[in-house]
KELUM-236462 format. One line per 8 residues: number of its first residue (from 1); for each residue x, y, z of C-alpha. Coordinates in nm, 2 decimals. Layout:
N
NUM	X,Y,Z ~ ...
//
This chain:
245
1	-1.90,-5.86,-0.85 ~ -1.81,-5.50,-0.79 ~ -2.11,-5.35,-0.64 ~ -2.07,-5.01,-0.80 ~ -1.95,-5.09,-1.16 ~ -2.37,-5.17,-1.27 ~ -2.51,-4.82,-1.12 ~ -2.14,-4.64,-1.27
9	-2.24,-4.78,-1.62 ~ -2.62,-4.75,-1.60 ~ -2.61,-4.39,-1.48 ~ -2.30,-4.25,-1.72 ~ -2.55,-4.02,-1.88 ~ -2.73,-3.87,-1.62 ~ -2.67,-3.62,-1.35 ~ -2.91,-3.70,-1.12
17	-2.90,-4.08,-0.99 ~ -3.30,-4.09,-0.95 ~ -3.58,-4.04,-1.22 ~ -3.65,-3.67,-1.14 ~ -3.58,-3.40,-1.46 ~ -3.35,-3.12,-1.39 ~ -3.61,-2.85,-1.42 ~ -3.81,-3.04,-1.14
25	-3.50,-3.01,-0.91 ~ -3.45,-2.65,-0.96 ~ -3.79,-2.62,-0.89 ~ -3.75,-2.78,-0.53 ~ -3.39,-2.59,-0.49 ~ -3.55,-2.26,-0.52 ~ -3.80,-2.36,-0.22 ~ -3.55,-2.43,0.02
33	-3.50,-2.03,0.16 ~ -3.16,-2.14,0.31 ~ -3.00,-1.89,0.56 ~ -2.63,-1.82,0.46 ~ -2.52,-1.99,0.73 ~ -2.69,-2.31,0.65 ~ -2.54,-2.66,0.68 ~ -2.64,-2.92,0.39
41	-2.62,-3.31,0.47 ~ -2.66,-3.53,0.17 ~ -2.68,-3.89,0.25 ~ -2.65,-4.01,-0.08 ~ -2.52,-3.76,-0.30 ~ -2.43,-3.97,-0.58 ~ -2.28,-3.75,-0.85 ~ -2.35,-3.45,-0.63
49	-2.57,-3.26,-0.88 ~ -2.83,-3.19,-0.64 ~ -2.59,-3.12,-0.31 ~ -2.39,-2.86,-0.55 ~ -2.70,-2.66,-0.69 ~ -2.81,-2.58,-0.33 ~ -2.49,-2.47,-0.24 ~ -2.48,-2.27,-0.58
57	-2.82,-2.13,-0.50 ~ -2.78,-2.07,-0.14 ~ -2.42,-1.98,-0.09 ~ -2.44,-2.24,0.13 ~ -2.17,-2.52,0.27 ~ -2.24,-2.90,0.32 ~ -2.12,-3.26,0.31 ~ -2.19,-3.54,0.07
65	-2.17,-3.91,0.12 ~ -2.23,-4.23,-0.12 ~ -1.99,-4.56,-0.14 ~ -1.97,-4.55,-0.46 ~ -1.60,-4.43,-0.58 ~ -1.71,-4.35,-0.98 ~ -2.00,-4.13,-0.78 ~ -1.75,-3.96,-0.62
73	-1.51,-3.89,-0.88 ~ -1.79,-3.70,-1.05 ~ -1.90,-3.53,-0.77 ~ -1.56,-3.40,-0.68 ~ -1.48,-3.28,-1.03 ~ -1.81,-3.13,-1.05 ~ -1.79,-2.97,-0.71 ~ -1.44,-2.81,-0.82
81	-1.56,-2.67,-1.13 ~ -1.86,-2.49,-1.01 ~ -1.76,-2.40,-0.62 ~ -1.54,-2.25,-0.39 ~ -1.28,-2.47,-0.24 ~ -1.39,-2.62,0.07 ~ -1.78,-2.57,-0.02 ~ -1.84,-2.92,0.03
89	-1.70,-3.25,0.19 ~ -1.74,-3.52,0.01 ~ -1.67,-3.86,0.14 ~ -1.69,-4.19,0.03 ~ -1.84,-4.37,0.32 ~ -2.22,-4.51,0.40 ~ -2.45,-4.34,0.56 ~ -2.43,-4.55,0.84
97	-2.07,-4.46,0.91 ~ -2.13,-4.11,0.98 ~ -2.14,-3.98,1.34 ~ -2.36,-3.68,1.35 ~ -2.43,-3.45,1.66 ~ -2.78,-3.36,1.74 ~ -2.93,-3.10,1.52 ~ -2.62,-3.01,1.26
105	-2.76,-2.95,0.98 ~ -3.06,-2.70,0.83 ~ -3.14,-2.92,0.53 ~ -3.09,-3.33,0.47 ~ -3.15,-3.50,0.17 ~ -3.22,-3.85,0.08 ~ -3.27,-3.93,-0.29 ~ -3.35,-4.26,-0.42
113	-3.21,-4.48,-0.18 ~ -3.26,-4.69,0.13 ~ -2.94,-4.58,0.36 ~ -3.13,-4.71,0.64 ~ -3.33,-4.96,0.56 ~ -3.67,-4.88,0.43 ~ -3.85,-4.53,0.43 ~ -4.01,-4.52,0.76
121	-3.64,-4.60,0.94 ~ -3.51,-4.28,0.70 ~ -3.76,-4.06,0.85 ~ -3.66,-4.18,1.23 ~ -3.26,-4.16,1.22 ~ -3.26,-3.84,1.01 ~ -3.50,-3.65,1.25 ~ -3.23,-3.60,1.52
129	-2.96,-3.49,1.26 ~ -3.19,-3.19,1.12 ~ -3.23,-2.84,1.33 ~ -3.55,-2.71,1.46 ~ -3.75,-2.53,1.17 ~ -3.48,-2.73,0.94 ~ -3.61,-2.96,0.63 ~ -3.55,-3.33,0.50
137	-3.60,-3.37,0.16 ~ -3.69,-3.74,0.03 ~ -3.66,-3.90,-0.27 ~ -3.88,-4.17,-0.30 ~ -4.09,-4.46,-0.49 ~ -4.43,-4.57,-0.45 ~ -4.70,-4.75,-0.53 ~ -4.92,-4.60,-0.79
145	-5.16,-4.91,-0.84 ~ -5.14,-5.26,-0.65 ~ -4.85,-5.46,-0.80 ~ -4.89,-5.76,-1.00 ~ -4.77,-6.07,-0.83 ~ -4.54,-6.15,-1.12 ~ -4.40,-5.78,-1.08 ~ -4.29,-5.84,-0.75
153	-4.15,-6.20,-0.81 ~ -3.95,-6.07,-1.10 ~ -3.79,-5.81,-0.84 ~ -3.78,-6.05,-0.56 ~ -3.97,-5.79,-0.33 ~ -4.32,-5.79,-0.14 ~ -4.62,-5.53,-0.16 ~ -4.46,-5.39,0.19
161	-4.20,-5.29,0.03 ~ -4.36,-4.96,-0.09 ~ -4.65,-4.79,0.02 ~ -4.89,-4.52,-0.18 ~ -4.78,-4.17,-0.20 ~ -5.07,-4.06,0.03 ~ -4.90,-4.28,0.26 ~ -4.57,-4.18,0.22
169	-4.72,-3.85,0.33 ~ -4.90,-4.00,0.65 ~ -4.58,-4.18,0.76 ~ -4.41,-3.83,0.74 ~ -4.68,-3.67,0.96 ~ -4.65,-4.01,1.22 ~ -4.30,-3.96,1.25 ~ -4.36,-3.56,1.34
177	-4.26,-3.37,1.02 ~ -4.48,-3.14,0.86 ~ -4.50,-3.16,0.46 ~ -4.45,-2.84,0.29 ~ -4.41,-2.95,-0.07 ~ -4.49,-3.30,-0.25 ~ -4.48,-3.38,-0.56 ~ -4.46,-3.67,-0.81
185	-4.22,-3.72,-1.09 ~ -4.42,-3.74,-1.44 ~ -4.42,-4.06,-1.64 ~ -4.18,-3.89,-1.90 ~ -3.94,-3.84,-1.67 ~ -3.96,-4.20,-1.49 ~ -3.97,-4.36,-1.87 ~ -3.63,-4.12,-1.96
193	-3.48,-4.22,-1.66 ~ -3.52,-4.60,-1.71 ~ -3.47,-4.57,-2.09 ~ -3.14,-4.37,-2.01 ~ -2.99,-4.64,-1.77 ~ -3.09,-4.93,-2.00 ~ -2.91,-4.71,-2.34 ~ -2.61,-4.69,-2.13
201	-2.57,-5.04,-2.02 ~ -2.65,-5.20,-2.37 ~ -2.40,-4.93,-2.51 ~ -2.11,-5.05,-2.24 ~ -2.23,-5.43,-2.35 ~ -2.19,-5.35,-2.72 ~ -1.83,-5.17,-2.68 ~ -1.70,-5.44,-2.44
209	-1.83,-5.78,-2.50 ~ -1.48,-5.94,-2.33 ~ -1.58,-5.75,-1.97 ~ -1.59,-6.05,-1.69 ~ -1.92,-5.89,-1.57 ~ -2.09,-5.84,-1.95 ~ -2.31,-6.19,-1.90 ~ -2.47,-6.10,-1.57
217	-2.57,-5.71,-1.66 ~ -2.67,-5.87,-1.98 ~ -2.92,-6.06,-1.80 ~ -3.02,-5.79,-1.57 ~ -3.07,-5.51,-1.79 ~ -3.26,-5.70,-1.99 ~ -3.48,-5.87,-1.73 ~ -3.53,-5.55,-1.55
225	-3.67,-5.38,-1.88 ~ -3.89,-5.63,-1.95 ~ -4.02,-5.61,-1.60 ~ -4.05,-5.26,-1.61 ~ -4.19,-5.19,-1.93 ~ -4.46,-5.47,-1.86 ~ -4.56,-5.43,-1.52 ~ -4.34,-5.17,-1.38
233	-4.47,-4.85,-1.59 ~ -4.79,-4.85,-1.44 ~ -4.70,-4.96,-1.08 ~ -4.45,-4.72,-0.97 ~ -4.45,-4.40,-0.93 ~ -4.13,-4.14,-0.78 ~ -4.22,-3.85,-0.51 ~ -4.03,-3.55,-0.38
241	-4.13,-3.46,-0.01 ~ -4.00,-3.17,0.13 ~ -4.05,-3.19,0.50 ~ -4.03,-2.94,0.82 ~ -3.91,-3.03,1.14
//
């Protein structure tokens, strides 16, 4: 199965591949205060919305990575429409494949993905990339409450897969970052994200009943929806962590 087809369908109606509103994202972008010669690296750029907004607001350039051809095509189209040529370098690769000179970037972004395995490893692996006095912006899940065993079974994960909101901050401190701004997505933002993903997949299934992946997609989206509404809505939060090196 194409690993990028389902995410592309699910996020068809979303600019940001994360449970964060554009309004909240814009507020965070305003807090960055990047110098004119800053370089930005988005290790999981998705459709490029956050990277493009940062470049638009602060007049800087950057590099965006994503392995999904659909997401990169959308990012390239948006960048071409909104930014001067050459502002961003968008590459269809995994974060692991990038060779980075130490302290190359004023801002590194990792949004709603774990390219290096988990949150703590994200902190460790991005530290060398960020210049002294630079920033790391992470969008990361957390447990609002202890998850039900049935929810963990439904997702095939263990309770250690996430920490709490406070744990995420504590881990940043333990890895020598200084938290500057920490904010959690609202329940409405998370519900909207989940609902838009479900809606997009169900719409695809209705329009493409003969697609070779239809049965697998139908089973997945309904399994995920039911697990989210029954257990995940109370258990899972999403935080933005703006960290200073």
